[in-house]
C-alpha positions in Angstrom: 0.3 -53.2 29.4 1.8 -52.5 32.8 3.6 -49.4 31.8 0.3 -48.3 30.4 -1.5 -49.0 33.7 1.0 -47.3 35.9 0.9 -44.0 33.5 -2.8 -43.9 33.7 -2.3 -44.4 37.6 0.5 -41.7 37.8 -2.0 -39.2 35.7 -4.6 -39.4 38.4 -2.1 -38.5 40.9 -1.7 -34.8 42.2 1.7 -34.6 40.4 0.1 -36.4 37.0 -2.7 -34.1 36.9 0.0 -31.1 37.5 2.1 -32.6 34.6 -1.0 -32.8 32.4 -2.2 -29.0 33.1 1.3 -28.0 32.4 1.1 -29.8 29.1 -1.9 -28.6 27.9 -0.9 -24.8 29.0 2.4 -25.1 27.0 0.2 -26.5 23.9 -2.4 -23.7 24.3 0.7 -21.5 24.6 2.0 -22.5 21.3 -1.5 -22.4 19.6 -1.8 -18.6 20.6 1.7 -18.1 19.6 1.1 -19.8 16.4 -2.1 -17.9 15.7 -0.4 -14.3 16.4 2.1 -15.3 13.9 -0.3 -16.4 11.3 -2.0 -13.0 11.7 1.4 -11.3 11.1 1.9 -13.3 8.3 -1.4 -12.5 6.8 -0.8 -8.7 7.2 2.6 -9.0 5.6 1.3 -11.1 2.8 -1.4 -8.5 1.9 1.0 -5.6 2.0 3.6 -7.5 0.1 1.3 -8.3 -2.7 0.1 -4.8 -2.8 3.6 -3.8 -3.3 4.0 -6.0 -6.2 0.5 -5.7 -7.7 -0.8 -2.8 -6.2 -4.4 -2.7 -4.5 -7.1 -4.4 -6.4 -9.0 -1.0 -7.4 -5.8 0.5 -9.0 -5.3 -2.5 -11.3 -6.0 -1.9 -14.9 -8.3 0.8 -14.3 -8.9 4.5 -15.2 -8.4 7.1 -12.2 -9.0 10.9 -11.8 -6.2 12.9 -10.7 -5.4 16.7 -10.8 -1.7 17.1 -11.8 0.0 20.6 -11.7 -3.6 22.1 -11.8 -4.9 20.0 -14.8 -7.8 17.6 -14.2 -6.3 14.4 -15.8 -7.0 10.6 -16.5 -4.7 8.1 -15.5 -4.4 4.4 -17.2 -2.9 1.6 -15.3 -1.8 -2.0 -15.9 -2.4 -5.2 -13.9 0.5 -4.2 -11.7 -1.2 -0.8 -10.8 1.7 0.8 -12.8 0.9 3.8 -15.0 0.7 3.4 -18.7 -0.7 6.8 -20.0 -1.7 10.0 -18.6 -3.9 12.4 -20.6 -5.9 15.5 -19.6 -9.7 15.5 -19.2 -11.6 16.3 -22.3 -15.3 15.4 -22.8 -18.0 13.9 -20.9 -18.4 11.5 -23.6 -14.9 9.7 -23.1 -15.5 9.0 -19.6 -17.3 5.8 -18.3 -19.4 5.6 -15.5 -16.8 4.5 -12.8 -14.3 7.5 -13.8 -17.6 9.7 -13.9 -18.2 8.9 -10.2 -14.6 9.4 -9.1 -14.6 12.8 -10.7 -18.2 13.4 -9.1 -16.8 12.5 -5.4 -13.4 14.1 -5.6 -14.2 17.2 -7.6 -17.7 18.0 -7.8 -16.8 21.5 -9.8 -15.0 19.6 -12.4 -17.9 17.2 -12.8 -20.3 19.8 -13.5 -18.4 21.5 -15.9 -17.2 18.1 -17.4 -21.0 17.1 -18.0 -21.6 20.7 -19.5 -18.6 20.1 -21.8 -17.2 23.4 -20.4 -13.9 22.5 -19.0 -11.3 25.2 -18.5 -8.5 25.2 -20.8 -5.7 25.1 -18.7 -2.2 25.4 -20.2 0.1 22.4 -19.3 3.5 23.6 -17.8 7.1 22.0 -17.8 6.0 20.5 -14.5 3.0 18.6 -16.1 5.1 17.2 -18.7 7.9 16.4 -15.7 5.0 14.4 -13.9 4.4 12.6 -17.3 8.0 11.5 -17.5 8.1 10.6 -14.0 4.9 8.4 -14.3 6.4 6.0 -16.6 5.9 2.6 -15.5 5.5 3.8 -11.8 3.3 2.5 -9.2 0.3 4.7 -8.8 0.9 5.1 -5.1 4.4 6.3 -5.5 2.9 8.9 -8.2 0.6 10.0 -6.0 3.1 11.0 -3.7 5.2 12.6 -6.2 2.2 15.2 -7.7 1.3 16.3 -4.2 4.8 17.6 -3.2 4.7 20.9 -1.6 5.8 23.8 -3.0 7.1 27.2 -1.9 6.4 29.0 -5.2 3.3 30.9 -5.0 2.2 30.5 -8.4 2.3 26.6 -8.1 -0.9 24.7 -7.6 1.2 22.6 -4.9 2.2 26.0 -3.0 2.3 25.5 0.6 3.2 28.1 3.4 4.6 25.1 5.7 6.2 24.0 2.2 9.7 23.4 4.0 8.7 21.4 6.9 7.5 18.6 4.2 11.4 18.4 3.4 14.5 17.1 5.2 16.8 19.7 3.6 17.1 22.4 0.8 18.7 19.5 -1.2 15.9 17.5 -1.0 13.4 20.4 -1.8 15.4 21.2 -4.8 15.2 17.7 -6.1 11.6 17.6 -5.3 12.0 14.6 -2.9 9.7 15.5 -0.1 9.5 13.3 3.2 6.3 11.4 2.1 7.6 10.7 -1.6 11.1 9.5 0.0 9.1 7.1 2.4 6.9 5.7 -0.6 9.6 5.1 -2.8 11.4 3.4 -0.2 8.4 1.2 0.6 8.3 0.2 -3.1 12.0 -0.4 -3.7 13.3 -3.5 -4.9 15.4 -3.9 -1.7 12.4 -3.5 0.6 10.3 -5.8 -1.2 13.1 -8.6 -1.3 13.4 -8.1 2.6 9.5 -8.4 3.0 9.7 -11.6 0.9 12.3 -12.9 3.5 10.3 -11.9 6.4 7.3 -14.1 5.2 9.5 -17.0 4.5 10.8 -16.8 7.8 7.5 -16.5 9.2 6.2 -19.5 7.4 9.1 -21.7 8.9 8.5 -20.5 12.5 4.7 -21.5 12.0 5.6 -24.6 10.4 8.1 -25.6 13.3 5.3 -24.4 15.9 2.9 -26.6 14.2 5.4 -29.9 14.6 5.5 -29.3 18.3 1.6 -29.1 18.8 1.1 -32.2 16.6 
């Protein structure tokens, strides 16, 4: 009892009040650090889940894309990986959600689709190469693949500054644009594993801080 009274008396002294203020500041700093780490954790976890499963709007759905100049429909599974690609055909084969996508992305094609007057665009080897590349491919990676700039004036992907999008001639010849390489790296197994470890480390750090707080 005496010790308790002595402590209470000490806390009323200037030294005690200073100690209490320092303690409160220390706890406040810990809480701020924890909250900051929680915010980082939440963002990393969101990115991690999207790398594994894709964004919600890309899962188990149909998406409109123009592939090598051919208006096409992409179908995805519940992990946002591509299961099928087919050229856009008649309006009757398009549901309202996909029709709205087409209308917003490509009004002219939408008008032609509604009029059942789509142009018959020949599918080149590049189109079929895109089909091959798409097999079990995350939508975001495929999107980077189909917009790789080309220096071929006859290509729908032609760009005057084409080589500025590649690190070297070898990458251009392989079709590995800077954007595609970055996207592939982001979705790589190594990167996903690394991110999972970062998340576990952050969770442990947060738990350790909370033990000090409480």
